[in-house]
KOLDREN-461468 format. One record per residue (C-alpha): residue in three letters; x, z, y. Coordinates in steps of 0.05 Angstrom, whole numbers, plus 5000, padded with zeros to 4 digits. Layout:
N
[ALA, [X, Z, Y]],
...
END
This chain:
243
[MET, [5862, 0592, 9502]],
[SER, [5818, 0650, 9477]],
[VAL, [5809, 0614, 9411]],
[ASP, [5884, 0608, 9402]],
[VAL, [5893, 0682, 9419]],
[PHE, [5843, 0703, 9366]],
[LYS, [5870, 0656, 9314]],
[PHE, [5944, 0669, 9322]],
[ILE, [5946, 0742, 9346]],
[ILE, [5879, 0780, 9335]],
[SER, [5862, 0748, 9267]],
[PRO, [5929, 0764, 9231]],
[ILE, [5925, 0835, 9257]],
[LEU, [5855, 0843, 9231]],
[ILE, [5874, 0814, 9163]],
[PHE, [5935, 0858, 9156]],
[ILE, [5895, 0922, 9176]],
[GLY, [5837, 0901, 9130]],
[GLY, [5885, 0887, 9070]],
[TYR, [5919, 0955, 9080]],
[LEU, [5854, 0990, 9081]],
[PHE, [5828, 0954, 9020]],
[LEU, [5890, 0972, 8980]],
[ARG, [5882, 1044, 9004]],
[ILE, [5808, 1043, 8979]],
[ALA, [5830, 1013, 8913]],
[GLY, [5881, 1069, 8903]],
[LYS, [5953, 1078, 8881]],
[LYS, [5938, 1056, 8809]],
[ALA, [5919, 0987, 8834]],
[VAL, [5988, 0973, 8862]],
[SER, [6032, 1010, 8811]],
[GLN, [6019, 1006, 8736]],
[MET, [5964, 0952, 8730]],
[ASN, [5918, 0935, 8673]],
[SER, [5882, 0867, 8671]],
[PHE, [5830, 0886, 8722]],
[ASP, [5878, 0919, 8769]],
[LEU, [5920, 0855, 8770]],
[LEU, [5858, 0812, 8780]],
[VAL, [5840, 0854, 8842]],
[VAL, [5909, 0846, 8872]],
[LEU, [5909, 0770, 8858]],
[VAL, [5840, 0759, 8886]],
[LEU, [5854, 0801, 8948]],
[GLY, [5917, 0762, 8960]],
[THR, [5879, 0696, 8958]],
[VAL, [5820, 0722, 8999]],
[LEU, [5864, 0752, 9054]],
[SER, [5908, 0690, 9060]],
[ASP, [5849, 0644, 9069]],
[PRO, [5831, 0659, 9142]],
[LEU, [5904, 0646, 9163]],
[ALA, [5887, 0572, 9153]],
[SER, [5814, 0576, 9175]],
[ASP, [5767, 0613, 9223]],
[GLN, [5729, 0654, 9170]],
[THR, [5762, 0720, 9187]],
[PHE, [5703, 0766, 9187]],
[GLU, [5670, 0731, 9128]],
[THR, [5735, 0739, 9088]],
[LEU, [5740, 0812, 9104]],
[TYR, [5669, 0821, 9080]],
[PHE, [5683, 0788, 9014]],
[GLY, [5747, 0828, 9007]],
[LEU, [5711, 0893, 9019]],
[ALA, [5657, 0875, 8970]],
[PHE, [5707, 0861, 8916]],
[VAL, [5743, 0926, 8929]],
[LEU, [5679, 0963, 8923]],
[LEU, [5665, 0928, 8855]],
[TYR, [5735, 0950, 8834]],
[PHE, [5719, 1021, 8854]],
[LEU, [5654, 1020, 8816]],
[PHE, [5694, 0993, 8754]],
[THR, [5744, 1051, 8758]],
[VAL, [5687, 1100, 8761]],
[LEU, [5656, 1070, 8700]],
[THR, [5722, 1074, 8662]],
[LEU, [5721, 1151, 8672]],
[ASN, [5664, 1151, 8621]],
[ASN, [5699, 1153, 8550]],
[LYS, [5648, 1110, 8518]],
[LEU, [5650, 1055, 8570]],
[ARG, [5725, 1058, 8577]],
[TRP, [5737, 1032, 8507]],
[MET, [5695, 0970, 8524]],
[LEU, [5726, 0959, 8595]],
[VAL, [5798, 0976, 8587]],
[GLU, [5849, 0947, 8537]],
[THR, [5871, 0998, 8486]],
[SER, [5943, 1015, 8469]],
[THR, [5977, 0978, 8412]],
[VAL, [6026, 1010, 8362]],
[LEU, [6088, 0967, 8353]],
[ILE, [6132, 1014, 8313]],
[ARG, [6112, 1073, 8269]],
[ASN, [6161, 1117, 8233]],
[GLY, [6217, 1065, 8241]],
[ASP, [6173, 1009, 8212]],
[ILE, [6156, 0948, 8255]],
[ASN, [6079, 0936, 8260]],
[GLU, [6077, 0859, 8253]],
[LYS, [6000, 0861, 8264]],
[GLY, [6011, 0898, 8330]],
[LEU, [6063, 0847, 8352]],
[ARG, [6016, 0788, 8336]],
[LYS, [5959, 0822, 8375]],
[ILE, [6000, 0826, 8440]],
[ARG, [6036, 0760, 8425]],
[MET, [6105, 0792, 8426]],
[THR, [6164, 0766, 8385]],
[THR, [6211, 0813, 8347]],
[GLU, [6267, 0789, 8394]],
[GLU, [6226, 0811, 8453]],
[LEU, [6211, 0878, 8419]],
[MET, [6285, 0889, 8409]],
[SER, [6301, 0870, 8481]],
[GLU, [6251, 0923, 8506]],
[LEU, [6283, 0973, 8460]],
[ARG, [6352, 0960, 8487]],
[ILE, [6326, 0967, 8560]],
[LYS, [6304, 1036, 8539]],
[GLY, [6370, 1053, 8506]],
[PHE, [6355, 1042, 8431]],
[ILE, [6388, 0992, 8384]],
[ASN, [6358, 1009, 8319]],
[THR, [6282, 1009, 8303]],
[LYS, [6296, 1059, 8248]],
[ASP, [6310, 1111, 8302]],
[ILE, [6240, 1103, 8331]],
[GLU, [6183, 1151, 8313]],
[ILE, [6133, 1110, 8351]],
[ALA, [6132, 1052, 8402]],
[VAL, [6069, 1035, 8438]],
[MET, [6049, 0978, 8486]],
[GLU, [6005, 1016, 8535]],
[SER, [5944, 0990, 8569]],
[ALA, [5983, 0983, 8634]],
[GLY, [6029, 0933, 8601]],
[LYS, [6091, 0978, 8592]],
[MET, [6122, 0998, 8528]],
[SER, [6133, 1073, 8513]],
[VAL, [6183, 1095, 8462]],
[ILE, [6187, 1162, 8426]],
[PRO, [6250, 1170, 8385]],
[LYS, [6255, 1208, 8320]],
[SER, [6278, 1281, 8327]],
[THR, [6344, 1263, 8296]],
[SER, [6358, 1208, 8345]],
[ARG, [6336, 1240, 8411]],
[ALA, [6385, 1271, 8460]],
[VAL, [6403, 1343, 8446]],
[GLN, [6362, 1390, 8489]],
[THR, [6380, 1460, 8514]],
[LYS, [6326, 1493, 8468]],
[ASP, [6359, 1460, 8407]],
[LEU, [6421, 1500, 8424]],
[GLN, [6378, 1562, 8440]],
[LEU, [6401, 1563, 8512]],
[HIS, [6359, 1590, 8569]],
[PRO, [6373, 1548, 8631]],
[SER, [6347, 1566, 8700]],
[PRO, [6277, 1538, 8717]],
[THR, [6277, 1468, 8746]],
[PHE, [6283, 1469, 8821]],
[ILE, [6265, 1411, 8866]],
[PRO, [6312, 1408, 8924]],
[ILE, [6271, 1414, 8990]],
[PRO, [6290, 1365, 9045]],
[LEU, [6300, 1394, 9113]],
[ILE, [6328, 1334, 9150]],
[MET, [6323, 1260, 9132]],
[ASP, [6354, 1204, 9173]],
[GLY, [6365, 1254, 9231]],
[GLN, [6291, 1277, 9232]],
[VAL, [6277, 1352, 9219]],
[ILE, [6221, 1362, 9169]],
[ASP, [6186, 1420, 9203]],
[HIS, [6132, 1431, 9151]],
[ASN, [6184, 1443, 9099]],
[LEU, [6218, 1494, 9142]],
[LYS, [6150, 1525, 9152]],
[PHE, [6140, 1525, 9075]],
[LEU, [6205, 1564, 9070]],
[GLN, [6185, 1612, 9125]],
[LYS, [6246, 1588, 9164]],
[ASP, [6255, 1560, 9234]],
[ARG, [6301, 1513, 9270]],
[ALA, [6346, 1572, 9293]],
[TRP, [6359, 1589, 9221]],
[LEU, [6372, 1514, 9207]],
[ASN, [6421, 1509, 9264]],
[THR, [6459, 1568, 9235]],
[GLN, [6465, 1532, 9168]],
[LEU, [6488, 1468, 9200]],
[LYS, [6543, 1503, 9238]],
[SER, [6582, 1511, 9174]],
[TYR, [6586, 1435, 9173]],
[SER, [6606, 1433, 9246]],
[ILE, [6540, 1403, 9265]],
[GLU, [6510, 1424, 9332]],
[PRO, [6436, 1427, 9347]],
[ASP, [6436, 1363, 9387]],
[GLU, [6473, 1326, 9331]],
[TYR, [6417, 1319, 9281]],
[THR, [6425, 1244, 9282]],
[ARG, [6490, 1253, 9243]],
[VAL, [6453, 1282, 9185]],
[THR, [6430, 1232, 9133]],
[LEU, [6402, 1285, 9089]],
[ALA, [6400, 1359, 9089]],
[PHE, [6365, 1399, 9034]],
[TYR, [6351, 1470, 9011]],
[ASN, [6378, 1479, 8940]],
[GLN, [6358, 1531, 8885]],
[TYR, [6414, 1579, 8909]],
[GLY, [6384, 1584, 8978]],
[VAL, [6441, 1542, 9006]],
[VAL, [6431, 1483, 9053]],
[GLU, [6472, 1421, 9029]],
[VAL, [6486, 1365, 9079]],
[ASP, [6504, 1292, 9076]],
[THR, [6525, 1262, 9141]],
[SER, [6533, 1191, 9166]],
[ASP, [6606, 1206, 9183]],
[SER, [6653, 1156, 9151]],
[LYS, [6687, 1181, 9087]],
[ASP, [6762, 1167, 9078]],
[LEU, [6763, 1151, 9004]],
[SER, [6831, 1139, 8970]],
[GLN, [6847, 1075, 8933]],
[GLU, [6844, 1110, 8865]],
[PRO, [6806, 1073, 8811]],
[GLN, [6751, 1128, 8808]],
[HIS, [6735, 1112, 8881]],
[TYR, [6721, 1037, 8866]],
[LEU, [6664, 1008, 8906]],
[PRO, [6625, 0950, 8875]],
[GLY, [6619, 0887, 8916]],
[ARG, [6667, 0864, 8968]],
[SER, [6674, 0930, 9007]],
[ASN, [6742, 0947, 8981]],
END
């Protein structure tokens, strides 16, 4: 019985916790934009951590997983050195320069012209002549910089002076008050309750609030879970079968 408890209960918990800790050690980069070595780490960890689910080598597996993550950590430290980085990490490849397709670059990364055009369309471009430079980055994603004549008009082009960008500060999310944001604003729950009263929300009705945030004008905006009675006008169309 004790063997079954370890195999079917304790072992999966240890593997889950170990895998989580290994990915935390590896860092955000290993699970977001991955270069070749980042991908290798994730694939090997997946294989290593799944093995003890079919065997009894839990602690041995965790040891090898930790050893591999430590090697990955050493590798990432080495890539901080500019000289070593060029040897250890793939460099970026130019695919378009000044509207002209770089066929040599396409061959290097084994990309067809059709695939290039598909990537450009995904990014909102249909004509290579509108592109100043397109680069396949080391993380495997293509970055595109349009020519100045093809980019979207910006406020500085019109000599306008908009207000500084303000990131709305969430105060309630899914019914939970974010107290550290209130503290950042030097506010308290009494102030928050006063703001919510304008939306007919009482202090004991936080669960009705899906999102409440502090905007750039010092006003609290609220989205509640209350059902919305939308008309059947075309502009209120809901995709799917909810209509």
